[in-house]
Every structure is written in structure tokens, then in C-alpha cells.
N, C-alpha and C positions, 0 to 999 in steps of 0.2 A: 472541341471541349470534350473531356471524358468525365465519367462519374466514378467516384471512388467506391470501395467496397461497402462503406456505411450506407450510401444511397441505394446500393443494390439490396442490402438487407432490409431496407425500409420499403421495398416493393417498387423502387424506381429502377427498371432494368437498364443495363448499359445499352447505348445506341448500337445498332448493327455494325457500325464501322469499327467498334472497339471490342466486340464480342469475339471470342475464339470461334473458329469454324466448328460446325457440329461434328464433323469427323473428316478424316483425310483418306486418301487412297481412292482407287477406282470405285469401290462400293459407295462412296459418298454421293455419287451422281445418280444412283439408282432411284427411280421414281421422279426424277427431274424431267421437265419438258423444255427442250431447247428450241429457241426461235418460235415458240408458241405452236410448234408443229410436231416435234419428234420426242416421244416419251421414251426414256431409257429404262428398260425392264430388267436387264441382267447383264453381267459381264460375260462376253464370249471369249475374250482373250486379251493378252497384253503383250506388247513388244517393246523394242527400244525407243520408238517414237511416240507410241500412243496406246490407248486402250480402246478395244472394239466392244461395243454394246449391242445386245439384242434390243431393237427398238421398234417403234410403231409410228407411222404417220397418223396422228390422232384424228384428223378430219377424214382421211380416206380409209382408215383401218388397215392400211397396207404394212406388212412387215418390212423392216429395213435394218441395216446394220449401220451403226453410227460410230465413226472413229474420232476420238477426241485426243488432241495432242497433249501429252503429259508434260508437266514442268519438272525438269531435272536440270542439273548444271549444264548438261550438253544440249538440252532442247529449250532452254529458257530465252535464248537470244533472238534478236530480230532475224538473223539468218535462218534459224530453224523455222520460224513462222513463215518466212518467205518461201522456203523450200516446201513446207507442208502445203501452203496455198497454191504454189506452182504445180505441185503434184496433183492437187484436186482439180485445177483447171485442165491440166494435161489429160488426166484420166477421164474427166468429164467430157472432153472433146472427142473421145474415141467411141465408136459404135461397132462392136464386133462380137460374134457369139462366144469367142474365147477370151474375152476381156470383161472383167467385172464392171458393171455399169455404175457410174457415179451420178447421183441425181441432184445433189445440192451441197453447198459448203458455206461456211461463214465463221463468225466469232460469237461465243457466248457472252452474256453480260459481264462475266468475271474475266473476260479476255482470253479464254482458251479457244483455239481454232478447232473446228470440227469439219468432217465431211460425211455425207450420207450416201450409202451404197445399197445396191440390191442385196437382200438377205438370201444367201445360198444355203442349201442343205447338203451335207456331205462331210468330207474330211480333207485335211491337207495331205499332200503326197508324203510329207514327213510322218504323219500319223499312220498312213497306210504302210509305209516301209518299217516303222517300228513294230507294227502288228504282224506283217507277213515276212519280213526280213529281205525278200526279193520278189520281183514281179515276173509273171509269165512274159515271155518275149513279145507276144502279140499285144498285151496290155501296155508294156513299156513303150512299144513303138507307137501305139495309138496316143498315149499321153504325150509323148515327145512331139509327134506331128501336130497335135492340137496346140501345145505350148508354143511351138515354132510359128504356127499360123498366127496366133495372137501377138507374139513378139514382132513378127513381120509386119503386121498391121500397125503396130505402134511405131516401128522404125520408119515406115512409110510417111508417118506424120512427124518425123524427127524427134520422137520421144524414146528415150533410152531408160529401160528398167535397170536400176543399178544394184538390185539385190535379189537375183533369181536363185532360189534354193528350195529344197523340198518343202520347207515350212511355209513358203510363200506361194506355192502352187496348190490351188484348191481343186479338188475333184468333186464337182457338183453332181448330185443325184437329181436328175430331172424326171418328173412324173411321165411315165409312158414312153420315154425315149432312152432310158438307161443313164449312163454316166458321161459327163462331159467336163473338159477342163476349160473354165472361163478365163484362163490365163493366170499369170502371177497376180496374187492379190495386191491391192494397193497397200504398200508398207511404209 
């Protein structure tokens, strides 16, 4: 049952099920707490499959990155959901210094799939190349060897990363130990 505009003008608000959403797009989730644990603070980036948020585990005070599957004509179906959750399970099963750790995954009350990853500081290889145009040979070799080490660990577990490109390789800055590639980011 819905209320008409006359009821709304009289001070009887429409039920939540018939109200329009407060806003749409990635910014709409900022400030939300997912699963009672993960507060979304800001948008870090968006890709073809999802939006990545700067988040915090509210009980632990631990910084995290939360990727939420976005709804588009190509990502709305059951296959996209299955692929996203399979990606979360696969990435979560890997423990390697050159692979971004996945801590948790699930579905929000409104049906959007999400995964929770370690929050890294640094930049993507794509960002670095845009800034520097080319890398010194020693740096390129170091990045390549670390990337191959992470991919090798994934392949040993029969996990194939299907989207290796500079934008999906994160160059993490680690306190006291310089820079490290935690492998292709979960995409």
C-alpha cells in the first residue's frame, strides 16, 4: 500500500519502500556501516565492476578498503554476483606478501555484494607511469619480479587473474621498508 501526495502534505510520510532513494552513485554509501562493522568514509576509486571505499572496521579502528559491486546492465545479473563472490573467496584464500589480503565479504541489506581488503598506501603502476612516463630498469625489474611472484602464488592455487594491467597493479609504500607490489589488486 502506498500513500498519495495528499497524505504526504498532511505530515504522513511515505513508507521507506516507496520513497525515492536519498541519492545515487558511489557517494550515496559514504557514512554507511556495512554488516555492522565497516564504515565507508570516502570513495577511493571506481572501476567496471565496483567502487572501492576508504573504510574502517569500527570495532577495531582498523583502516580497510571496501569494494562494493555496482549495479549496471552488465553487473546486475546472477553471473556477475557469482563471479564477484568467487573472486572474494579466491583472493581470501591466498596469503602472500605480493597479494592484497581479503579479510571478509558478504552482501549488504540492499543486496549489493562487497569485499573487505587491507588498505594500502601508495599508487597504481598506471598512476606512476602517467607521472614518470617510464621507469628506471632496476625499478621495472623489481616490480615485474614481485608481480610474477604474486601471480605465481595465485597460479599454484589454480587462481587466474584475468585483468593484469598497470591500473590493477598497486605499488604499496610500506613504513620502514620502502615500496612493494602486493600484486594485482582485486578487480
